[in-house]
Backbone as CSV, one residue per row, in Angstrom:
resi,resn,N_x,N_y,N_z,CA_x,CA_y,CA_z,C_x,C_y,C_z
1,MET,97.181,114.187,96.507,96.907,113.041,97.509,97.871,112.388,97.722
2,SER,97.998,111.635,98.868,98.978,110.461,99.228,98.466,108.981,99.187
3,THR,99.231,108.325,99.058,99.114,106.831,98.795,99.299,106.109,100.476
4,VAL,98.219,105.693,101.064,98.397,105.222,102.492,98.129,103.782,102.481
5,VAL,99.165,103.030,102.995,99.051,101.838,103.357,99.099,101.440,104.820
6,ILE,97.671,100.635,105.014,97.527,100.432,106.704,97.387,98.889,106.822
7,THR,98.106,98.486,108.029,97.898,97.046,107.956,96.815,96.767,109.398
8,GLY,96.363,95.666,109.231,95.070,95.327,110.240,94.028,96.437,110.071
9,ALA,93.548,96.457,108.715,92.561,97.855,108.613,91.227,97.150,108.424
10,ASN,91.101,95.699,108.762,89.488,95.440,108.696,88.478,95.774,109.811
11,ARG,88.979,96.334,110.775,88.344,96.416,112.033,89.070,97.722,113.116
12,GLY,88.391,97.946,113.855,88.846,99.067,115.190,89.409,100.244,114.444
13,ILE,90.657,100.407,115.054,91.238,101.806,114.725,91.641,101.734,113.238
14,GLY,92.050,100.618,112.605,92.869,100.473,111.323,91.842,100.745,110.322
15,LEU,90.375,100.329,110.599,89.274,100.575,109.717,88.869,101.962,109.755
16,ALA,88.866,102.741,111.067,88.550,104.102,111.042,89.362,105.001,110.432
17,MET,90.780,104.602,110.469,91.598,105.369,109.946,91.888,105.022,108.207
18,ALA,91.352,103.925,107.836,91.120,103.742,106.177,90.182,104.682,105.923
19,GLN,88.937,104.858,106.799,87.834,105.527,106.436,88.203,107.042,106.108
20,GLN,89.028,107.647,107.515,89.298,109.069,107.702,90.115,109.422,106.389
21,PHE,91.052,108.536,106.148,92.015,109.006,104.823,91.327,108.960,103.519
22,SER,90.285,107.872,103.301,89.797,107.857,102.088,88.646,108.963,102.007
23,GLN,88.180,109.334,103.033,87.185,110.498,103.203,88.015,111.797,102.620
24,GLN,89.391,111.953,103.106,89.991,113.112,102.811,90.428,113.125,101.310
25,GLY,90.344,112.262,100.762,90.670,111.980,99.217,92.002,111.086,98.932
26,HIS,92.550,110.553,99.915,93.618,109.796,99.789,93.774,108.521,99.021
27,ARG,94.286,107.947,98.551,94.409,106.414,97.977,94.856,105.363,99.070
28,VAL,93.735,104.827,99.441,93.990,104.192,100.791,94.101,102.463,100.300
29,ILE,95.131,101.889,100.783,95.393,100.552,100.561,95.172,99.766,101.954
30,ALA,94.261,98.954,101.913,93.897,98.179,103.216,94.302,97.006,103.340
31,LEU,95.396,96.560,104.253,95.905,95.274,104.499,95.415,94.477,105.737
32,CYS,94.769,93.275,105.222,94.606,92.445,106.472,94.254,91.020,106.107
33,ARG,94.140,90.182,107.501,93.921,88.760,106.979,92.566,88.375,106.086
34,GLN,91.747,89.081,106.453,90.549,89.030,105.756,89.560,90.229,106.279
35,SER,88.823,90.395,104.766,88.297,91.478,104.869,87.140,91.706,105.619
36,SER,86.185,92.458,105.813,84.942,92.695,106.693,83.919,93.159,105.888
37,ASP,82.695,93.151,106.189,81.859,94.040,105.508,81.792,95.336,105.777
38,SER,82.477,95.754,106.926,82.531,97.599,107.004,83.890,98.120,106.104
39,LEU,84.830,97.041,106.054,85.627,97.518,104.914,85.511,97.392,103.593
40,LYS,84.723,96.574,103.195,84.134,96.440,101.778,83.095,97.574,101.425
41,GLN,82.664,98.404,102.364,81.908,99.350,102.186,82.448,100.703,101.857
42,LEU,83.916,100.682,102.309,84.846,101.703,101.963,85.262,102.045,100.708
43,ALA,85.517,103.119,99.988,86.267,103.604,98.699,87.835,103.003,98.867
44,VAL,88.148,102.130,99.021,89.489,101.730,99.502,89.921,100.484,98.699
45,GLU,91.172,100.319,98.452,91.541,98.937,97.827,92.028,97.967,98.991
46,VAL,91.622,96.722,99.100,91.748,95.795,100.029,92.800,94.781,99.421
47,VAL,93.903,94.548,100.160,94.720,93.029,100.091,94.323,92.127,101.181
48,GLU,93.948,91.189,101.026,93.621,90.240,102.082,95.006,89.098,101.877
49,LYS,94.510,88.165,103.113,95.803,87.144,103.272,96.933,87.788,103.839
50,VAL,96.995,88.788,104.412,98.080,89.657,104.908,98.225,89.535,106.535
51,ASP,98.836,88.361,106.772,98.990,88.062,108.444,100.595,88.281,108.558
52,VAL,100.741,89.765,109.047,102.017,90.224,109.015,102.846,89.541,109.879
53,SER,102.425,88.546,110.754,103.188,87.924,111.648,103.903,86.289,110.598
54,THR,103.508,86.154,109.638,103.849,84.906,109.083,104.695,85.262,107.554
55,THR,105.647,84.625,107.144,106.374,84.682,106.132,105.191,84.670,104.773
56,GLN,104.235,83.712,104.778,103.276,83.739,103.596,102.473,85.123,103.545
57,GLY,102.074,85.457,104.871,101.466,87.008,104.848,102.367,88.128,104.363
58,LEU,103.453,88.222,104.811,104.477,89.248,104.232,104.476,89.196,102.685
59,ALA,104.838,87.739,102.244,104.774,87.705,100.900,103.592,88.170,99.953
60,ALA,102.278,87.722,100.304,101.038,88.280,100.246,101.227,89.730,99.804
61,MET,101.549,90.731,101.112,101.703,91.972,101.134,102.478,92.522,99.933
62,VAL,103.630,92.102,99.722,104.453,92.216,98.913,103.998,92.223,97.697
63,GLU,103.502,91.075,97.115,102.729,90.810,95.948,101.610,91.740,95.512
64,GLY,100.660,91.938,96.691,99.646,92.943,96.587,100.071,94.251,96.413
65,LEU,101.127,94.876,96.975,101.691,95.999,96.726,102.698,96.519,95.631
66,ALA,103.004,95.422,94.875,103.958,95.481,93.862,103.627,96.649,92.930
67,GLY,104.707,97.506,92.646,104.623,98.759,91.929,104.019,99.909,92.385
68,VAL,103.676,99.608,93.889,103.019,100.718,94.443,103.942,101.726,95.202
69,ASP,103.888,103.135,95.060,104.730,104.084,95.435,104.047,104.492,97.052
70,ILE,104.630,104.406,98.174,103.845,104.541,99.392,104.369,105.819,99.993
71,ASP,103.320,106.760,100.314,103.630,108.056,100.957,103.597,107.771,102.374
72,ILE,102.581,107.131,102.982,102.390,106.963,104.372,101.998,105.202,104.416
73,LEU,102.873,104.937,105.292,102.845,103.517,105.922,102.577,103.463,107.539
74,ILE,101.335,102.497,107.649,100.598,102.678,109.052,100.816,101.433,109.554
75,ASN,101.585,100.834,110.342,101.779,99.802,111.098,100.761,99.774,112.144
76,ASN,99.509,99.085,111.983,98.579,99.128,113.051,98.266,97.885,113.528
77,ALA,98.371,96.966,112.729,97.926,95.362,113.214,98.545,95.122,114.883
78,GLY,97.874,94.628,115.383,98.513,94.297,116.994,97.250,93.221,117.753
79,ILE,98.030,92.686,118.537,97.181,91.670,119.499,97.531,92.026,121.127
80,LEU,96.293,91.891,121.864,96.470,91.969,123.115,96.208,90.807,123.977
81,ARG,97.045,90.088,124.646,96.700,89.064,125.449,97.010,89.158,126.821
82,ASP,96.777,88.644,127.931,96.930,89.195,129.414,97.754,87.942,130.121
83,GLU,98.736,88.242,130.479,99.695,87.530,131.605,99.827,88.115,132.793
84,SER,99.993,87.491,133.937,100.206,87.885,135.211,101.141,87.141,135.844
85,LEU,101.873,87.823,136.980,102.848,86.944,137.656,102.348,85.613,138.344
86,GLY,102.757,84.608,138.078,102.024,83.326,138.632,101.396,82.703,137.402
87,GLN,100.983,83.334,136.346,100.280,82.800,135.362,100.631,83.171,133.977
88,LEU,101.989,83.201,134.101,102.707,83.602,132.666,102.549,82.422,131.643
89,ASN,102.357,82.897,130.348,102.308,82.059,129.466,103.437,82.352,128.275
90,PRO,104.064,81.518,128.231,105.290,81.903,127.217,104.789,81.787,125.679
91,GLN,103.991,81.247,125.454,103.414,81.186,124.070,102.796,82.353,123.768
92,THR,101.905,83.075,124.800,101.354,84.279,124.424,102.084,85.227,124.178
93,ILE,103.024,85.399,125.184,104.118,86.329,125.143,104.841,86.271,123.795
94,THR,105.313,85.054,123.604,105.933,85.280,122.057,105.164,85.586,120.939
95,GLU,103.748,85.141,121.178,102.959,85.566,120.025,102.851,87.159,119.957
96,GLN,102.771,87.917,121.132,102.683,89.278,120.925,104.007,89.982,120.665
97,PHE,104.907,89.286,120.704,106.199,89.866,120.345,106.257,89.750,118.704
98,GLN,105.837,88.508,118.248,106.056,88.433,117.079,104.856,89.280,116.032
99,VAL,103.869,89.405,116.509,102.883,90.432,115.923,102.984,92.048,116.256
100,ASN,103.199,92.167,117.356,103.430,93.543,118.095,104.901,94.374,117.530
101,ALA,105.840,93.749,117.671,107.041,94.078,117.539,107.933,93.857,116.359
102,LEU,108.042,92.375,116.090,108.739,91.885,115.031,107.977,92.262,113.668
103,ALA,106.963,92.027,113.659,106.169,92.441,112.381,106.191,93.597,111.493
104,PRO,106.063,94.685,112.681,106.346,96.048,111.864,107.410,96.108,111.058
105,LEU,108.440,95.734,111.956,109.813,95.816,111.561,109.906,95.414,110.255
106,LEU,109.536,94.094,110.165,109.548,93.264,109.016,108.826,93.961,107.718
107,VAL,107.746,94.504,108.300,106.993,95.366,107.068,107.446,96.439,106.582
108,VAL,108.256,97.154,107.413,108.868,98.120,106.917,110.013,97.923,106.137
109,ASP,110.805,96.798,106.608,111.969,96.188,105.684,111.559,95.761,104.571
110,ALA,110.549,95.427,104.123,109.931,94.523,102.954,109.642,95.707,101.859
111,LEU,109.105,96.898,102.540,108.478,97.795,101.713,109.321,98.850,101.552
112,HIS,110.409,99.183,102.430,111.424,100.037,102.224,111.702,100.898,100.849
113,GLN,111.896,100.063,99.933,112.388,100.477,98.721,111.080,101.346,97.983
114,GLN,109.727,101.022,98.519,108.660,101.561,97.878,108.230,102.768,98.564
115,LEU,108.982,103.385,99.482,108.532,104.554,100.403,109.173,105.566,99.541
116,THR,108.216,106.650,99.370,108.824,107.616,98.512,109.634,108.866,99.201
117,VAL,110.108,109.948,98.301,110.650,110.899,99.112,109.826,111.862,99.931
118,ASN,110.226,111.894,101.104,109.561,112.504,102.200,108.365,111.777,102.942
119,ALA,108.311,110.199,102.611,107.406,109.291,103.178,107.522,109.325,104.563
120,LYS,106.068,108.807,105.042,106.294,108.749,106.576,105.665,107.277,107.063
121,VAL,106.394,106.935,108.028,105.929,105.464,108.642,105.374,105.915,109.893
122,ALA,104.435,105.232,110.313,103.732,105.430,111.614,103.630,103.987,112.243
123,LEU,104.063,103.984,113.586,104.067,102.823,114.435,102.754,103.106,115.381
124,ILE,101.794,102.200,115.453,100.637,102.176,116.204,100.939,101.616,117.381
125,THR,101.372,102.160,118.424,102.103,101.382,119.865,101.247,101.649,120.749
126,SER,101.624,101.888,121.976,101.070,102.025,123.280,101.680,102.585,124.434
127,ARG,100.984,103.442,125.012,101.797,103.941,126.311,102.174,102.644,127.418
128,MET,101.391,101.634,127.160,101.668,100.430,127.821,103.283,99.914,127.546
129,GLY,104.006,100.411,126.564,105.467,100.148,126.314,106.063,101.197,127.167
130,SER,105.666,102.003,127.875,106.408,103.093,128.312,106.785,102.108,129.771
131,ILE,108.422,102.333,130.166,108.884,101.938,131.311,108.310,102.917,132.193
132,SER,108.741,103.953,131.981,108.617,105.064,133.264,107.180,105.413,133.490
133,ASP,106.107,105.176,132.604,104.515,105.118,132.821,103.928,103.976,133.691
134,ASN,104.698,102.939,133.794,103.937,101.789,134.154,103.788,101.798,135.537
135,GLY,102.238,101.974,135.756,102.029,102.315,137.253,101.069,101.216,137.855
136,SER,101.008,100.169,136.992,99.811,98.902,137.430,100.787,97.586,137.336
137,GLY,101.758,97.418,136.645,102.313,96.209,136.214,101.350,95.167,135.536
138,GLY,101.743,93.776,135.430,101.066,92.999,134.786,101.237,93.160,133.211
139,ARG,100.126,92.425,132.425,100.117,92.599,130.938,101.747,92.103,130.362
140,TYR,102.204,91.473,130.858,103.617,91.063,130.431,103.993,91.212,129.018
141,GLY,103.375,90.358,128.221,103.703,90.263,126.966,103.499,91.427,126.141
142,TYR,102.167,92.221,126.337,101.945,93.249,125.478,102.908,94.454,125.976
143,ARG,103.209,94.674,127.444,103.995,95.730,127.741,105.409,95.471,127.170
144,MET,105.931,94.314,127.017,107.102,94.014,126.552,107.495,94.249,125.081
145,SER,106.488,93.632,124.529,106.298,93.856,123.160,106.193,95.406,122.335
146,LYS,105.367,95.850,123.254,105.174,97.302,122.776,106.705,98.110,123.078
147,ALA,107.112,97.864,124.289,108.452,98.382,124.526,109.477,98.181,123.504
148,ALA,109.322,96.745,122.992,110.546,96.603,121.975,110.192,97.346,120.625
149,LEU,108.786,97.446,120.205,108.428,98.305,119.290,109.014,99.613,119.165
150,ASN,108.542,100.145,120.229,109.280,101.658,120.555,110.879,101.703,120.214
151,ALA,111.414,100.592,120.765,112.797,100.381,120.410,113.207,100.439,118.901
152,ALA,112.435,99.817,118.384,112.614,99.224,116.800,112.281,100.690,116.260
153,GLY,111.384,101.406,116.651,110.909,102.617,115.972,111.823,103.767,115.987
154,MET,112.762,103.870,117.320,113.698,104.786,117.357,114.853,104.398,116.415
155,SER,115.152,103.262,116.082,116.204,102.618,115.486,115.752,102.934,113.847
156,LEU,114.671,102.660,113.644,114.197,102.972,112.313,114.220,104.745,111.788
157,ALA,113.987,105.555,112.966,113.728,106.811,112.781,115.257,107.063,112.504
158,LYS,116.217,106.896,113.025,117.649,106.961,112.633,117.953,106.353,111.411
159,ASP,117.656,105.168,110.939,118.255,104.585,109.894,117.509,105.061,108.702
160,LEU,116.147,105.381,108.620,115.557,106.019,107.706,115.601,107.597,107.287
161,SER,116.281,107.946,108.364,116.668,109.580,108.097,117.458,109.870,107.107
162,VAL,118.523,108.979,106.597,119.418,109.277,105.276,118.376,109.445,104.143
163,ASP,117.270,108.790,104.070,116.380,108.846,102.952,115.040,110.041,103.169
164,ASN,115.106,110.668,104.350,114.687,111.733,104.521,112.834,111.064,104.826
165,ILE,113.130,110.094,105.373,111.732,109.259,105.839,111.407,109.297,107.385
166,SER,110.440,109.937,107.750,110.110,110.303,109.289,109.521,109.106,109.888
167,VAL,109.697,108.921,111.170,108.954,107.694,111.789,108.253,108.385,112.908
168,GLY,106.879,107.878,113.209,106.415,108.540,114.126,105.583,107.454,115.194
169,LEU,105.478,107.363,116.291,105.466,106.110,117.199,103.903,107.144,117.994
170,TYR,102.974,106.230,118.025,101.813,106.759,118.415,100.809,105.946,119.448
171,HIS,100.423,106.215,120.677,99.482,105.882,121.322,97.964,106.163,121.223
172,PRO,97.306,105.295,120.732,95.966,105.881,120.255,94.775,106.443,121.372
173,GLY,95.067,105.906,122.503,94.575,106.222,123.523,93.736,105.203,124.151
174,TRP,93.087,105.117,125.070,92.181,103.971,125.653,90.890,103.721,124.695
175,VAL,90.937,102.779,123.590,89.792,103.122,122.495,88.950,102.127,122.569
176,GLN,87.832,102.260,122.496,86.878,101.449,122.515,86.792,100.393,121.382
177,THR,87.379,99.321,121.708,87.567,98.465,120.334,87.417,96.921,120.744
178,ASP,87.258,95.731,119.741,87.306,94.401,120.360,88.544,94.013,121.215
179,MET,89.568,94.644,121.133,90.869,94.349,121.992,90.531,94.480,123.328
180,VAL,90.081,95.475,123.567,89.591,95.530,125.158,88.181,95.369,125.550
181,GLY,87.728,94.742,124.703,86.090,94.407,125.058,85.456,95.349,124.937
182,GLY,85.355,96.366,124.111,84.518,97.573,124.064,84.734,98.752,125.161
183,THR,85.511,98.447,126.153,85.942,99.272,127.076,86.774,100.640,126.441
184,GLY,86.833,101.703,127.318,87.731,102.776,126.642,86.785,104.080,126.984
185,ASP,87.687,104.884,126.766,87.173,106.466,127.008,86.960,107.293,125.681
186,ILE,87.414,106.644,124.563,87.152,107.439,123.062,86.859,106.405,122.072
187,SER,86.271,106.613,121.076,85.612,105.881,120.124,86.991,105.458,119.150
188,SER,86.698,104.481,118.196,87.846,104.248,117.052,87.973,105.776,116.294
189,ASP,86.498,106.246,115.885,86.668,107.264,114.885,87.235,108.345,115.526
190,GLU,87.342,108.966,116.882,87.705,109.802,117.553,89.474,109.470,117.434
191,ALA,89.801,108.132,117.770,91.275,107.948,117.793,91.862,107.820,116.512
192,ALA,91.054,107.564,115.313,91.416,107.789,113.968,91.423,109.300,113.681
193,ARG,90.686,110.077,114.057,90.719,111.272,113.596,92.148,112.016,114.074
194,ARG,92.410,111.741,115.430,93.513,112.283,116.246,94.753,111.999,115.144
195,LEU,94.658,110.575,115.202,95.942,109.995,114.764,96.326,110.561,113.032
196,THR,95.206,110.381,112.295,95.280,111.094,111.098,95.869,112.394,111.033
197,ALA,95.395,113.210,111.823,95.824,114.714,112.079,97.443,114.618,112.202
198,LEU,97.823,113.863,113.196,99.206,113.682,113.929,100.141,113.356,112.657
199,ILE,99.473,112.281,111.912,100.531,111.509,110.719,100.717,112.449,109.749
200,LEU,99.467,113.027,109.220,99.627,114.248,108.088,100.513,115.182,108.517
201,ALA,100.736,115.630,109.727,101.491,116.850,110.163,103.126,116.211,110.548
202,GLN,103.415,115.030,110.534,104.594,114.303,110.845,105.568,114.613,109.610
203,ASP,106.689,115.208,110.352,107.696,115.461,109.072,109.349,115.184,110.183
204,MET,110.162,115.277,109.610,111.621,115.205,109.907,111.743,115.648,111.231
205,SER,111.157,116.795,111.484,111.441,117.749,113.023,110.647,116.897,113.829
206,GLN,109.912,116.027,113.752,109.311,115.098,114.893,109.633,113.539,114.797
207,THR,110.365,113.185,113.775,110.781,112.014,113.734,111.432,111.308,115.095
208,GLY,110.920,110.169,115.506,111.416,109.319,116.369,110.600,109.590,117.791
209,LEU,109.403,110.766,117.775,108.978,110.929,118.571,107.710,109.924,119.296
210,PHE,107.436,109.925,120.552,106.441,108.946,121.093,105.380,109.635,121.759
211,LYS,104.131,109.767,120.942,103.107,110.682,121.377,101.890,110.117,121.542
212,HIS,101.282,110.582,122.357,99.796,110.346,122.634,98.646,110.788,121.513
213,SER,97.772,110.272,121.352,96.947,110.850,120.048,96.623,112.323,120.555
214,ASN,96.355,112.780,121.685,96.008,114.197,121.963,97.239,115.161,121.797
215,GLY,98.408,114.546,121.305,99.591,115.544,120.854,100.586,115.238,122.045
216,GLU,100.449,114.810,123.507,101.360,114.743,124.353,102.443,113.963,124.028
217,ILE,103.635,114.255,124.331,104.962,113.582,123.912,105.063,112.752,125.172
218,LEU,105.231,111.068,125.221,105.030,110.351,126.404,106.384,109.948,126.661
219,PRO,106.656,109.424,127.871,107.861,109.199,128.589,108.145,107.568,127.910
220,TRP,109.518,107.659,127.844,109.857,106.092,127.544,109.895,105.284,128.660
């Protein structure tokens, strides 16, 4: 079985993926700023105080994962804010870039040497980062940060290929999480089931692909 590390694993999709991988017999290490009652009930290892957007949080991650060989690294932590034209907020836009785009890159960089042969890196992104697929505008910080994450994911796919490490970029769907106020058309459990299957099937032949959790390849 694989050792799976998941950021932002105390709730929502991250929590559901931790449960899915654990139930399948994998060793799961759940990273989060603070654990939750739901996470504590799972048969997983928990590393707290991991705010991936801060130097201290990344240091806590490195310390908590010292000596761990990682087969699957899932960058799931993310935030959603809302800006519209005429009501732009540079602070929230910058915050989303820090958490959604830069932090996953720094996580991979910090843990690169602990990734095993044939390891998999998964980035939980969004189709809202697709420039071609933007049909409604708005959400400037979120869209821009996810587009930046997609660009980072493609570069990671190229750079990590020399180590035979694949990179997948995944849109989970419109998921019923706290991030979107419970709206959505699929549950966290269903999104996690789809994502888990895609990540386990991921290999070098698919590295750098941007996929919907239903398996559809999405446009950039």
